[in-house]
N, C-alpha and C positions, 0 to 999 in steps of 0.2 A: 846268254845265260843259260849253266845247265840246272837241268829240274831238281832240286834238291829231295831225296829219300833217306828216310831210316829204317838200315836192316836192323829187324827185330834179333834177340840171341837167336829163337830156333829157326833162323831160315842159315843162317851161319855156321850152328852145330857141325851139318853134315858136310864133309871135306869138300865134295865133289859141288854142291852149289856153294858154299862159299869161296871156290876158287871161281864160279863161273862168273859172280858178283861182285867182287874183288875187280876179275877183268873188263863188268860192266863200268864200274868206278873208274878204273884205267882209260877209258875210251873217253873221257871227259863228254857224255853223253848225259851223266845224272855226278850230283854231287853227293855219294855217299856218306851218312852221316852214322857215328854211333856214341854209345857209351862208355866208360870203365863199367859200370853195373853192368850194363848188357853183356862186355865182353866176360864180366867176371862170371855171369849167369850161363854164358854159352860154353866155356871151358870144364868150370865144372861139373856142368852136365857131362860134358867130354868123358873126363877121369869119372864120373860116377858109372858111368856105362861102360868104359872100356879101361879101367883098371890096371890094365896092360899096357898100355901108354905110357909112356916117360913126359913127367909134369915137365921138365926144364926143355923138352924138343916142343910141349903144348903155346910153352912161356915165350919160346924163338917164332913159333907162328905169330901170336898174336902181335908181338912184337915187329915182328917182317907186315904184316897187316895194315897196321898203324903208320909205318913208316912208306906205304907202299898208299895209301890213299892219306894225301895231304889236308889239312885241320879235320880230320874225322871228327875230331873226339868233341863233343858237346859237352861244357860245363856251367855251372850255373842255373840249372832244371828244378832243383830238387825244391823250392818253395813255391813251385805251382802246382806239386805234385797230388797234397793234402785236398785243393777246391778242385780236383778230376774228381768225373763219378763212371768206371768201367766197370761190365759184369767181375772180373776179376780184379780187387783193388791191388795185386800183384804187379798188374801192368800200368798202373799209374806214372811210374816213371820215364817208361816208355811214349806214352801221348807227351809227359812237361818235356823229355828234349825234344820229340819232333819240334814241339811247339816254337821249345827257346831257339831249335836249329830253322827255324821257318820252312820246315818239310811239305810239301806237297805230299807226301806218299810214303807210307808207312808198308814195309816189304815183311811181310811174314805169313805164318800158316795158319794160327790162330785169328781166323777173320771173324769169329762169333767176338772173341774178347774186345773187338774195335768199333762198336756199331756206328754204320753212318750219320745217327741222327745225333751222336755226339761230335764224332769227327768233321760234319758241314760246320757247327759252330769254329773252326781251326782253319776253314777252307782246307780241308785236306780229304785222305780216302786211304785206305787199308787195301791192301791187294797180294794176291797170293805173287809169289816170285816169281813164278810162270806166268803171268800177263806183264810183269815188267819183261822178260826174255821175250817176248811176243813183239811189246810195244818197240822195242829195242833195232829187234833185228828190221821189224817194219821199216823206223830210221833208216837204215841204213839201205834196204832195199829202193825207198824213195831218194834215196842220194846219190843210188847209181853210182856204176864200177870207180874205181880210185884210179886217178890219170897219173 
């Protein structure tokens, strides 16, 4: 069974990182998950920083992401948010979604927003995307060459 990871909006924002993370999800090593709210945050941030981009092209990217990763969207997490305590209350939805998804890992650039002492209660960790990439590379190395 694949390792369940939740991709935070910040790691989906830069196109090269987003592409790499989607490729990792497509490999079957991880089961990547996110929410519509995470995607809203990601793509509204992209448009705010890059108003020259076409909103319809970004909407297409969003749809293609969801089509490329089966069962990626998490719902029914909202009722968990109010009971969570994080340094930034705006990140409670991310942790709530990770809990609902049964994620073992939140992939994020904002590690300080997901303290270990909070995540330990839910048997999960937050890691920078580079740690996930190294773990996947190590997994492939241990698997040996494909026949």
